[in-house]
Short mmCIF file of the C-alpha atoms (twelve columns), coordinates in Angstrom:
data_MODEL
# 
_entry.id   MODEL 
# 
loop_
_atom_site.group_PDB 
_atom_site.id 
_atom_site.type_symbol 
_atom_site.label_atom_id 
_atom_site.label_alt_id 
_atom_site.label_comp_id 
_atom_site.label_asym_id 
_atom_site.label_seq_id 
_atom_site.Cartn_x 
_atom_site.Cartn_y 
_atom_site.Cartn_z 
_atom_site.pdbx_PDB_model_num 
ATOM 1   C CA . MET A 1   147.054 -6.533  -97.111  1 
ATOM 2   C CA . SER A 2   148.658 -9.809  -98.204  1 
ATOM 3   C CA . LEU A 3   146.465 -12.813 -98.963  1 
ATOM 4   C CA . PHE A 4   148.255 -14.809 -96.256  1 
ATOM 5   C CA . LYS A 5   147.692 -12.246 -93.546  1 
ATOM 6   C CA . LYS A 6   144.054 -11.746 -94.495  1 
ATOM 7   C CA . THR A 7   143.378 -15.492 -94.500  1 
ATOM 8   C CA . PHE A 8   145.209 -15.980 -91.180  1 
ATOM 9   C CA . SER A 9   143.251 -13.177 -89.536  1 
ATOM 10  C CA . LEU A 10  139.917 -14.604 -90.650  1 
ATOM 11  C CA . LEU A 11  140.852 -18.096 -89.519  1 
ATOM 12  C CA . ALA A 12  141.846 -16.760 -86.106  1 
ATOM 13  C CA . ALA A 13  138.447 -15.064 -85.839  1 
ATOM 14  C CA . GLY A 14  136.681 -18.300 -86.743  1 
ATOM 15  C CA . LEU A 15  134.759 -16.576 -89.523  1 
ATOM 16  C CA . LEU A 16  136.220 -17.964 -92.730  1 
ATOM 17  C CA . SER A 17  133.949 -20.306 -94.651  1 
ATOM 18  C CA . SER A 18  133.982 -21.747 -98.120  1 
ATOM 19  C CA . ALA A 19  130.894 -19.702 -98.955  1 
ATOM 20  C CA . LEU A 20  132.632 -16.356 -98.327  1 
ATOM 21  C CA . GLY A 21  135.146 -14.513 -100.493 1 
ATOM 22  C CA . LEU A 22  137.982 -12.347 -99.204  1 
ATOM 23  C CA . SER A 23  136.189 -9.298  -100.610 1 
ATOM 24  C CA . ALA A 24  133.665 -9.663  -97.773  1 
ATOM 25  C CA . ALA A 25  136.448 -9.100  -95.254  1 
ATOM 26  C CA . ASP A 26  137.432 -5.957  -97.118  1 
ATOM 27  C CA . ALA A 27  133.873 -4.672  -96.684  1 
ATOM 28  C CA . ALA A 28  134.071 -5.197  -92.924  1 
ATOM 29  C CA . GLU A 29  137.402 -3.376  -92.776  1 
ATOM 30  C CA . ASP A 30  135.653 -0.308  -94.148  1 
ATOM 31  C CA . ILE A 31  133.820 -0.198  -90.790  1 
ATOM 32  C CA . PHE A 32  136.138 -1.991  -88.360  1 
ATOM 33  C CA . ASP A 33  139.815 -1.096  -88.085  1 
ATOM 34  C CA . LEU A 34  141.697 -4.364  -87.659  1 
ATOM 35  C CA . SER A 35  145.129 -2.869  -88.303  1 
ATOM 36  C CA . PRO A 36  147.815 -3.414  -85.646  1 
ATOM 37  C CA . ASP A 37  148.503 0.330   -85.339  1 
ATOM 38  C CA . GLN A 38  144.913 1.312   -84.454  1 
ATOM 39  C CA . PRO A 39  145.264 5.023   -85.300  1 
ATOM 40  C CA . GLY A 40  141.662 5.748   -84.284  1 
ATOM 41  C CA . ARG A 41  141.802 4.123   -80.852  1 
ATOM 42  C CA . ILE A 42  140.114 5.980   -78.008  1 
ATOM 43  C CA . ARG A 43  142.420 7.055   -75.172  1 
ATOM 44  C CA . ALA A 44  141.530 8.221   -71.664  1 
ATOM 45  C CA . GLU A 45  142.930 10.654  -69.126  1 
ATOM 46  C CA . LYS A 46  144.257 9.692   -65.684  1 
ATOM 47  C CA . ASP A 47  141.507 9.300   -63.099  1 
ATOM 48  C CA . PRO A 48  142.829 10.434  -59.679  1 
ATOM 49  C CA . ALA A 49  139.860 8.950   -57.792  1 
ATOM 50  C CA . ALA A 50  140.326 5.525   -59.386  1 
ATOM 51  C CA . ILE A 51  144.084 5.625   -58.777  1 
ATOM 52  C CA . ALA A 52  143.521 6.523   -55.114  1 
ATOM 53  C CA . ALA A 53  141.096 3.585   -54.763  1 
ATOM 54  C CA . ILE A 54  143.729 0.975   -55.648  1 
ATOM 55  C CA . PRO A 55  144.585 -0.765  -52.361  1 
ATOM 56  C CA . LYS A 56  148.014 0.202   -51.042  1 
ATOM 57  C CA . ASP A 57  148.959 -3.454  -50.642  1 
ATOM 58  C CA . PHE A 58  147.824 -4.501  -54.134  1 
ATOM 59  C CA . LYS A 59  150.760 -5.868  -56.107  1 
ATOM 60  C CA . LEU A 60  150.580 -5.538  -59.872  1 
ATOM 61  C CA . ALA A 61  151.566 -8.603  -61.875  1 
ATOM 62  C CA . THR A 62  154.148 -6.376  -63.581  1 
ATOM 63  C CA . PRO A 63  155.181 -3.123  -61.841  1 
ATOM 64  C CA . GLY A 64  153.958 -0.061  -63.704  1 
ATOM 65  C CA . LYS A 65  151.658 -2.062  -65.955  1 
ATOM 66  C CA . PHE A 66  148.008 -3.101  -65.963  1 
ATOM 67  C CA . THR A 67  148.268 -6.705  -67.110  1 
ATOM 68  C CA . VAL A 68  145.084 -7.992  -68.714  1 
ATOM 69  C CA . ALA A 69  144.145 -11.372 -70.153  1 
ATOM 70  C CA . VAL A 70  141.999 -11.441 -73.282  1 
ATOM 71  C CA . SER A 71  140.759 -14.304 -75.435  1 
ATOM 72  C CA . PRO A 72  140.893 -13.406 -79.174  1 
ATOM 73  C CA . GLY A 73  137.649 -15.166 -80.046  1 
ATOM 74  C CA . GLY A 74  136.643 -12.960 -82.956  1 
ATOM 75  C CA . PRO A 75  135.807 -9.415  -84.040  1 
ATOM 76  C CA . PRO A 76  134.596 -6.947  -82.957  1 
ATOM 77  C CA . LEU A 77  135.316 -7.928  -79.331  1 
ATOM 78  C CA . ALA A 78  138.846 -9.298  -79.668  1 
ATOM 79  C CA . THR A 79  140.733 -10.748 -82.609  1 
ATOM 80  C CA . TYR A 80  144.185 -10.855 -84.147  1 
ATOM 81  C CA . ALA A 81  144.981 -7.852  -86.312  1 
ATOM 82  C CA . THR A 82  146.103 -8.010  -89.919  1 
ATOM 83  C CA . ASP A 83  149.669 -8.665  -88.758  1 
ATOM 84  C CA . ALA A 84  148.402 -11.968 -87.254  1 
ATOM 85  C CA . LYS A 85  149.927 -11.207 -83.842  1 
ATOM 86  C CA . THR A 86  148.515 -7.985  -82.344  1 
ATOM 87  C CA . VAL A 87  145.205 -8.361  -80.490  1 
ATOM 88  C CA . VAL A 88  142.668 -5.643  -81.329  1 
ATOM 89  C CA . GLY A 89  138.980 -5.028  -80.778  1 
ATOM 90  C CA . ALA A 90  136.539 -3.501  -78.326  1 
ATOM 91  C CA . ASP A 91  137.793 -5.399  -75.273  1 
ATOM 92  C CA . PRO A 92  141.511 -4.642  -75.834  1 
ATOM 93  C CA . GLU A 93  140.651 -0.991  -76.440  1 
ATOM 94  C CA . TYR A 94  138.554 -0.875  -73.290  1 
ATOM 95  C CA . ALA A 95  141.452 -2.406  -71.367  1 
ATOM 96  C CA . LEU A 96  143.637 0.408   -72.721  1 
ATOM 97  C CA . ALA A 97  141.159 3.041   -71.509  1 
ATOM 98  C CA . ILE A 98  141.180 1.505   -68.031  1 
ATOM 99  C CA . ALA A 99  144.986 1.357   -67.993  1 
ATOM 100 C CA . ASP A 100 145.088 5.026   -69.019  1 
ATOM 101 C CA . SER A 101 142.658 5.843   -66.207  1 
ATOM 102 C CA . LEU A 102 144.903 4.108   -63.682  1 
ATOM 103 C CA . GLY A 103 148.032 5.827   -64.992  1 
ATOM 104 C CA . LEU A 104 149.501 2.499   -66.079  1 
ATOM 105 C CA . LYS A 105 150.827 1.016   -69.305  1 
ATOM 106 C CA . LEU A 106 148.668 -1.772  -70.741  1 
ATOM 107 C CA . GLU A 107 150.103 -5.257  -71.131  1 
ATOM 108 C CA . LEU A 108 147.759 -7.610  -72.973  1 
ATOM 109 C CA . ILE A 109 148.140 -11.365 -72.622  1 
ATOM 110 C CA . PRO A 110 146.227 -13.452 -75.194  1 
ATOM 111 C CA . VAL A 111 144.841 -16.605 -73.574  1 
ATOM 112 C CA . ALA A 112 142.514 -19.441 -74.437  1 
ATOM 113 C CA . TRP A 113 139.092 -18.874 -72.885  1 
ATOM 114 C CA . ALA A 114 139.389 -21.955 -70.663  1 
ATOM 115 C CA . ASP A 115 142.714 -20.766 -69.203  1 
ATOM 116 C CA . TRP A 116 141.819 -17.339 -67.801  1 
ATOM 117 C CA . PRO A 117 140.502 -18.467 -64.371  1 
ATOM 118 C CA . LEU A 118 143.703 -20.273 -63.364  1 
ATOM 119 C CA . GLY A 119 145.932 -17.492 -64.664  1 
ATOM 120 C CA . LEU A 120 143.964 -14.866 -62.763  1 
ATOM 121 C CA . VAL A 121 143.940 -16.776 -59.482  1 
ATOM 122 C CA . SER A 122 147.689 -17.436 -59.762  1 
ATOM 123 C CA . GLY A 123 148.441 -13.727 -60.226  1 
ATOM 124 C CA . LYS A 124 149.722 -14.042 -63.782  1 
ATOM 125 C CA . TYR A 125 147.623 -11.001 -64.682  1 
ATOM 126 C CA . ASP A 126 145.699 -8.337  -62.787  1 
ATOM 127 C CA . ALA A 127 142.375 -8.655  -64.580  1 
ATOM 128 C CA . VAL A 128 140.482 -10.349 -67.376  1 
ATOM 129 C CA . ILE A 129 138.659 -8.176  -69.923  1 
ATOM 130 C CA . SER A 130 137.232 -10.701 -72.333  1 
ATOM 131 C CA . ASN A 131 133.422 -10.692 -72.455  1 
ATOM 132 C CA . VAL A 132 133.115 -12.508 -69.118  1 
ATOM 133 C CA . GLY A 133 129.531 -12.566 -67.890  1 
ATOM 134 C CA . VAL A 134 128.656 -12.099 -64.228  1 
ATOM 135 C CA . THR A 135 127.212 -15.256 -62.665  1 
ATOM 136 C CA . GLU A 136 126.520 -16.168 -59.061  1 
ATOM 137 C CA . LEU A 137 128.821 -19.170 -59.413  1 
ATOM 138 C CA . ARG A 138 131.718 -17.056 -60.696  1 
ATOM 139 C CA . LYS A 139 131.156 -14.507 -57.937  1 
ATOM 140 C CA . GLU A 140 132.214 -17.158 -55.428  1 
ATOM 141 C CA . LYS A 141 135.749 -17.015 -56.866  1 
ATOM 142 C CA . PHE A 142 136.065 -13.618 -58.547  1 
ATOM 143 C CA . ASP A 143 135.137 -9.947  -58.210  1 
ATOM 144 C CA . PHE A 144 133.465 -8.051  -61.033  1 
ATOM 145 C CA . SER A 145 133.221 -4.479  -62.355  1 
ATOM 146 C CA . THR A 146 130.578 -4.313  -65.067  1 
ATOM 147 C CA . TYR A 147 131.230 -2.539  -68.369  1 
ATOM 148 C CA . ARG A 148 128.761 -3.888  -70.977  1 
ATOM 149 C CA . GLN A 149 125.438 -5.628  -71.294  1 
ATOM 150 C CA . GLY A 150 125.497 -9.247  -72.374  1 
ATOM 151 C CA . LEU A 151 123.224 -9.337  -75.407  1 
ATOM 152 C CA . HIS A 152 122.128 -11.770 -78.063  1 
ATOM 153 C CA . GLY A 153 121.007 -10.345 -81.381  1 
ATOM 154 C CA . PHE A 154 118.039 -11.188 -83.592  1 
ATOM 155 C CA . PHE A 155 119.111 -10.767 -87.229  1 
ATOM 156 C CA . VAL A 156 117.203 -11.447 -90.453  1 
ATOM 157 C CA . LYS A 157 117.890 -11.266 -94.192  1 
ATOM 158 C CA . ALA A 158 118.128 -7.709  -95.453  1 
ATOM 159 C CA . ASP A 159 114.885 -8.110  -97.437  1 
ATOM 160 C CA . SER A 160 112.951 -9.912  -94.682  1 
ATOM 161 C CA . ALA A 161 109.405 -8.857  -93.811  1 
ATOM 162 C CA . VAL A 162 110.292 -9.167  -90.111  1 
ATOM 163 C CA . LYS A 163 110.760 -5.633  -88.770  1 
ATOM 164 C CA . GLU A 164 111.225 -5.988  -85.010  1 
ATOM 165 C CA . ILE A 165 111.540 -8.617  -82.288  1 
ATOM 166 C CA . LYS A 166 111.269 -7.201  -78.770  1 
ATOM 167 C CA . GLU A 167 109.149 -9.754  -76.914  1 
ATOM 168 C CA . PRO A 168 107.842 -13.326 -77.290  1 
ATOM 169 C CA . LYS A 169 104.763 -12.445 -79.358  1 
ATOM 170 C CA . ASP A 170 106.970 -10.824 -82.011  1 
ATOM 171 C CA . ALA A 171 108.610 -14.208 -82.665  1 
ATOM 172 C CA . ALA A 172 105.415 -16.291 -82.758  1 
ATOM 173 C CA . GLY A 173 105.414 -18.641 -85.743  1 
ATOM 174 C CA . LEU A 174 108.918 -17.749 -86.867  1 
ATOM 175 C CA . ARG A 175 111.623 -20.287 -87.688  1 
ATOM 176 C CA . ILE A 176 114.705 -19.385 -85.646  1 
ATOM 177 C CA . THR A 177 118.053 -21.125 -85.937  1 
ATOM 178 C CA . VAL A 178 119.921 -21.868 -82.699  1 
ATOM 179 C CA . GLY A 179 122.567 -24.214 -81.375  1 
ATOM 180 C CA . ALA A 180 121.472 -27.110 -79.187  1 
ATOM 181 C CA . SER A 181 121.944 -26.675 -75.411  1 
ATOM 182 C CA . THR A 182 122.723 -22.982 -75.778  1 
ATOM 183 C CA . ASN A 183 121.442 -20.094 -73.697  1 
ATOM 184 C CA . GLN A 184 119.526 -18.871 -76.732  1 
ATOM 185 C CA . GLU A 185 117.690 -22.198 -76.974  1 
ATOM 186 C CA . ARG A 186 116.816 -22.093 -73.267  1 
ATOM 187 C CA . ILE A 187 115.307 -18.617 -73.538  1 
ATOM 188 C CA . LEU A 188 113.442 -19.177 -76.802  1 
ATOM 189 C CA . LEU A 189 111.841 -22.379 -75.506  1 
ATOM 190 C CA . LYS A 190 110.409 -20.271 -72.677  1 
ATOM 191 C CA . TRP A 191 109.283 -17.625 -75.182  1 
ATOM 192 C CA . SER A 192 107.544 -20.315 -77.244  1 
ATOM 193 C CA . ASP A 193 105.745 -21.676 -74.165  1 
ATOM 194 C CA . GLU A 194 104.517 -18.150 -73.360  1 
ATOM 195 C CA . ASN A 195 103.182 -17.776 -76.891  1 
ATOM 196 C CA . VAL A 196 101.318 -21.068 -76.780  1 
ATOM 197 C CA . LYS A 197 99.736  -20.162 -73.433  1 
ATOM 198 C CA . ALA A 198 98.645  -16.843 -74.971  1 
ATOM 199 C CA . GLY A 199 97.009  -18.640 -77.903  1 
ATOM 200 C CA . LEU A 200 99.761  -17.697 -80.368  1 
ATOM 201 C CA . LYS A 201 101.819 -19.908 -82.641  1 
ATOM 202 C CA . PRO A 202 104.910 -21.531 -81.113  1 
ATOM 203 C CA . ILE A 203 108.416 -20.606 -82.209  1 
ATOM 204 C CA . GLU A 204 109.947 -23.219 -84.491  1 
ATOM 205 C CA . LEU A 205 113.531 -23.800 -83.392  1 
ATOM 206 C CA . VAL A 206 115.805 -25.141 -86.121  1 
ATOM 207 C CA . TYR A 207 119.092 -26.601 -84.914  1 
ATOM 208 C CA . HIS A 208 122.469 -26.179 -86.615  1 
ATOM 209 C CA . ASP A 209 125.881 -27.132 -85.271  1 
ATOM 210 C CA . ASP A 210 127.895 -24.048 -86.196  1 
ATOM 211 C CA . ASP A 211 127.686 -20.384 -87.176  1 
ATOM 212 C CA . GLY A 212 128.351 -21.076 -90.849  1 
ATOM 213 C CA . ALA A 213 125.461 -23.538 -91.123  1 
ATOM 214 C CA . ARG A 214 123.128 -21.102 -89.354  1 
ATOM 215 C CA . LEU A 215 124.056 -18.285 -91.735  1 
ATOM 216 C CA . VAL A 216 123.567 -20.494 -94.795  1 
ATOM 217 C CA . ALA A 217 120.141 -21.520 -93.469  1 
ATOM 218 C CA . LEU A 218 119.180 -17.870 -93.013  1 
ATOM 219 C CA . ARG A 219 120.406 -16.729 -96.427  1 
ATOM 220 C CA . SER A 220 118.704 -19.646 -98.191  1 
ATOM 221 C CA . GLY A 221 115.365 -18.915 -96.530  1 
ATOM 222 C CA . ARG A 222 115.195 -22.175 -94.582  1 
ATOM 223 C CA . VAL A 223 114.875 -20.099 -91.403  1 
ATOM 224 C CA . ASP A 224 113.555 -16.600 -90.746  1 
ATOM 225 C CA . VAL A 225 115.859 -15.468 -87.948  1 
ATOM 226 C CA . ILE A 226 119.310 -16.161 -86.550  1 
ATOM 227 C CA . VAL A 227 120.016 -15.484 -82.872  1 
ATOM 228 C CA . GLN A 228 123.455 -15.623 -81.282  1 
ATOM 229 C CA . PRO A 229 125.797 -13.257 -79.401  1 
ATOM 230 C CA . HIS A 230 125.058 -9.730  -80.590  1 
ATOM 231 C CA . ALA A 231 128.633 -8.596  -81.198  1 
ATOM 232 C CA . GLN A 232 129.327 -11.538 -83.519  1 
ATOM 233 C CA . LEU A 233 126.340 -10.698 -85.685  1 
ATOM 234 C CA . VAL A 234 127.200 -6.987  -85.757  1 
ATOM 235 C CA . TYR A 235 130.498 -7.900  -87.398  1 
ATOM 236 C CA . ILE A 236 128.936 -10.419 -89.783  1 
ATOM 237 C CA . ALA A 237 126.311 -7.874  -90.864  1 
ATOM 238 C CA . ALA A 238 129.052 -5.345  -91.621  1 
ATOM 239 C CA . ARG A 239 131.107 -7.966  -93.435  1 
ATOM 240 C CA . ASP A 240 128.409 -9.538  -95.587  1 
ATOM 241 C CA . LYS A 241 125.914 -6.654  -95.922  1 
ATOM 242 C CA . ASN A 242 122.986 -9.026  -96.389  1 
ATOM 243 C CA . ILE A 243 121.576 -9.379  -92.866  1 
ATOM 244 C CA . ARG A 244 120.210 -6.766  -90.444  1 
ATOM 245 C CA . ARG A 245 119.340 -6.479  -86.768  1 
ATOM 246 C CA . VAL A 246 115.682 -6.526  -85.724  1 
ATOM 247 C CA . GLY A 247 116.171 -6.774  -81.978  1 
ATOM 248 C CA . THR A 248 118.326 -7.742  -79.042  1 
ATOM 249 C CA . LEU A 249 117.818 -10.170 -76.193  1 
ATOM 250 C CA . SER A 250 119.423 -10.112 -72.759  1 
ATOM 251 C CA . ALA A 251 121.595 -13.166 -72.233  1 
ATOM 252 C CA . GLY A 252 120.006 -13.376 -68.783  1 
ATOM 253 C CA . TRP A 253 116.400 -12.928 -69.876  1 
ATOM 254 C CA . PRO A 254 114.151 -11.989 -68.141  1 
ATOM 255 C CA . GLU A 255 116.923 -10.321 -66.110  1 
ATOM 256 C CA . ARG A 256 119.734 -8.172  -67.459  1 
ATOM 257 C CA . SER A 257 123.018 -9.984  -67.955  1 
ATOM 258 C CA . ASP A 258 126.193 -7.929  -67.477  1 
ATOM 259 C CA . VAL A 259 129.718 -8.371  -68.820  1 
ATOM 260 C CA . ALA A 260 132.456 -7.358  -66.412  1 
ATOM 261 C CA . ILE A 261 136.131 -6.820  -65.763  1 
ATOM 262 C CA . THR A 262 137.101 -9.845  -63.697  1 
ATOM 263 C CA . THR A 263 139.594 -9.675  -60.823  1 
ATOM 264 C CA . ARG A 264 140.771 -11.910 -58.002  1 
ATOM 265 C CA . LYS A 265 138.281 -12.340 -55.175  1 
ATOM 266 C CA . GLY A 266 139.042 -9.959  -52.325  1 
ATOM 267 C CA . SER A 267 141.954 -8.250  -54.099  1 
ATOM 268 C CA . GLY A 268 140.257 -4.878  -53.648  1 
ATOM 269 C CA . LEU A 269 140.925 -3.848  -57.247  1 
ATOM 270 C CA . ALA A 270 137.290 -4.060  -58.374  1 
ATOM 271 C CA . ALA A 271 136.255 -0.850  -56.592  1 
ATOM 272 C CA . ALA A 272 138.933 1.145   -58.429  1 
ATOM 273 C CA . LEU A 273 137.937 -0.355  -61.777  1 
ATOM 274 C CA . THR A 274 134.271 0.441   -61.184  1 
ATOM 275 C CA . LEU A 275 135.208 4.050   -60.392  1 
ATOM 276 C CA . ALA A 276 137.291 4.226   -63.555  1 
ATOM 277 C CA . THR A 277 134.469 2.864   -65.705  1 
ATOM 278 C CA . ASN A 278 131.907 5.252   -64.269  1 
ATOM 279 C CA . ASN A 279 134.213 8.187   -64.969  1 
ATOM 280 C CA . LEU A 280 134.631 6.981   -68.564  1 
ATOM 281 C CA . ILE A 281 130.839 6.817   -68.849  1 
ATOM 282 C CA . LYS A 282 130.468 10.297  -67.375  1 
ATOM 283 C CA . ASN A 283 133.059 12.006  -69.574  1 
ATOM 284 C CA . GLY A 284 131.876 10.377  -72.807  1 
ATOM 285 C CA . THR A 285 134.939 8.240   -73.508  1 
ATOM 286 C CA . TYR A 286 132.956 5.055   -72.887  1 
ATOM 287 C CA . GLY A 287 130.271 5.943   -75.428  1 
ATOM 288 C CA . LYS A 288 132.824 6.862   -78.078  1 
ATOM 289 C CA . LEU A 289 134.663 3.586   -77.576  1 
ATOM 290 C CA . LEU A 290 131.550 1.426   -77.931  1 
ATOM 291 C CA . ALA A 291 130.392 3.413   -80.951  1 
ATOM 292 C CA . ARG A 292 133.757 2.886   -82.677  1 
ATOM 293 C CA . TRP A 293 133.162 -0.879  -82.490  1 
ATOM 294 C CA . GLN A 294 129.445 -0.645  -83.356  1 
ATOM 295 C CA . LEU A 295 128.423 -1.819  -79.868  1 
ATOM 296 C CA . SER A 296 126.414 1.134   -78.569  1 
ATOM 297 C CA . GLU A 297 123.437 -1.210  -78.062  1 
ATOM 298 C CA . GLU A 298 125.448 -2.895  -75.291  1 
ATOM 299 C CA . ALA A 299 126.126 0.255   -73.250  1 
ATOM 300 C CA . LEU A 300 125.448 0.294   -69.517  1 
ATOM 301 C CA . PRO A 301 124.106 3.385   -67.744  1 
ATOM 302 C CA . GLN A 302 126.416 2.720   -64.783  1 
ATOM 303 C CA . SER A 303 129.136 0.295   -63.722  1 
ATOM 304 C CA . GLN A 304 128.558 -1.789  -60.611  1 
ATOM 305 C CA . THR A 305 130.791 -3.889  -58.405  1 
ATOM 306 C CA . ASN A 306 129.556 -7.461  -57.979  1 
ATOM 307 C CA . PRO A 307 125.918 -6.930  -59.025  1 
ATOM 308 C CA . PRO A 308 123.436 -9.829  -59.069  1 
ATOM 309 C CA . GLY A 309 124.627 -12.375 -61.615  1 
ATOM 310 C CA . LEU A 310 122.955 -15.123 -63.570  1 
ATOM 311 C CA . PRO A 311 121.684 -17.743 -61.112  1 
ATOM 312 C CA . LYS A 312 123.285 -21.113 -60.592  1 
ATOM 313 C CA . SER A 313 121.722 -23.665 -62.898  1 
# 
């Protein structure tokens, strides 16, 4: 891979920092295939039940194609490949499996995160598959077919004495780095309050503005734990090989938070997509796909159409 392409790919993923060498990216590529050709991608068979569930009056954005918007925010969910133009990752590959199930060719449209709602409502694409969480507010404008859990990850230094974080008491007295006004901060403040009420030490939240600063704080020992979206940390752990997972946290704690295929409200497409996902779960394709991107922790037992979402704040 050329130095230019490697640097461009890392910049697009938002993961290049002055503290990291390009050899770290090579280590991640031993686990994650970021090539444009994707020879190991998981494909699916046509799903007659899902095809039959597409409303007769539903008009595809492009005839014969399943047109999907995706935001290339970073690996392993979605990023630019080593050619700096092809979008690859777990979400694009899942979109391909759904397109296969519907007997359609996939057309991916890279978009900025802020732009997907308008493009979807205007009919520019049929669906959004880009780590969109189900919320009650979003359900007023969109339909959802769930396909992954929304998780945050607790990660520590490889040689840390911390073995597991599953509940508030496991984090008592630990220094955890978070971003201000984030969902992680909101949840951990509640965890800390629970610990204090139980006579345990509070959690010490240490605030940093960006991922790079949080990672430096963890590696230097200024904090004990980093918590942020699980998929991001899975990739960083594979890339740097000096941090490890000790637990996961639902983004909707204490409730489960689901990530879903997003479609236009009332379009009728969600039911077909839910059927397709459940068939992929049943026949094992779903599990293989998540495992390929190291995201088995985020698997759902079943897809649902418009389940309860995170409440309005």
